[in-house]
N, C-alpha and C positions, 0 to 999 in steps of 0.2 A: 672302299670294300666292300663288294659284293657282299651277302649275308642270305643263308637260307633256314628258310622256318625253322627247321630241325636243328640248325646253329642256336638264335634265339629262344630255343625251348634249352638246349644246355646251357646256356651262358644263362638263363634264369636260374638255374642250381647251381650255377658255382655260383653270382653272386649270392643267393642266398644263403651258400654254407659261408661265403665271405664275412657276410653282414655277421652271421651268427659267432664267427668267427670273433671278429671285434666289439663283440658287445652292445650289436644294435638289434632289435627289433625290428619282424618286417613285417608292417598288418597291412589288409586288404580289408577297404570300405570303400561303400559307396558313395556319392558326392556329389555337388561340385565343383572337384577341387580334378587338378592333376595326380598330386601329391609328390613327394619329396623327404627330406632329412627334418626334423626335430628333435630338438627336446621335451620333456614331457618326466616332470618331477624327476629331473638329475639321468632321466634314461633315457638314450638314446633309440630315436623312433625312427625308422622311415614306414611312410604309409602311401599307399598306394592304391588307387582309386581299382575294386575290382571289374567295373565294365572297361576302363582302358584295353588296345591293344595288346598282346603278347610284345609284341616292338615297342610298346609307348614303355611298358611297365617294365622292359628289361632295357633301357634309355632310362628311365628316369629313376630305377636300381640304381645301377652303374654312376649314376652324376651325384646322386645322392654319397654313396660309398666316395669315392671321388673328394667328396665335400668334405669325408671323414678324412680321410687320407688312406691313402690305397696303396701309397709306392711303398712301403714298409711288406707290404704281402706280397708271398709269391703269384702271382696269375699268368695261366697259360697263352705264351706267344698271341690268339690270336685275338683272345676276349683284353688281353692289356691293350692293342693295339685299334682297336674297336672303340677302348673308355678315349684312350688320347685322341685319337679321329674323331670322337663325339666333342673333347672337349674345343676341338679346336674350330670346331662351327658354331659354338656358342655366340 
């Protein structure tokens, strides 16, 4: 699937909203890491490297939410397709 920069911006906002609905907190931090899902004091936290590109931020957030289980939540078809394709490329 070919995506434009604007698509990634929209995906990032939709994924952050979904994370909130799922009870996960999204944090942007600096460091020598890519990011991902973790459990911190019984709270679901998704940490994303602040210095990552927009596409990398979306990919990390999508992968973390996939790990938490997005199947029961509504996602716009284009975003669902992106997550499904991403999962197949691992």
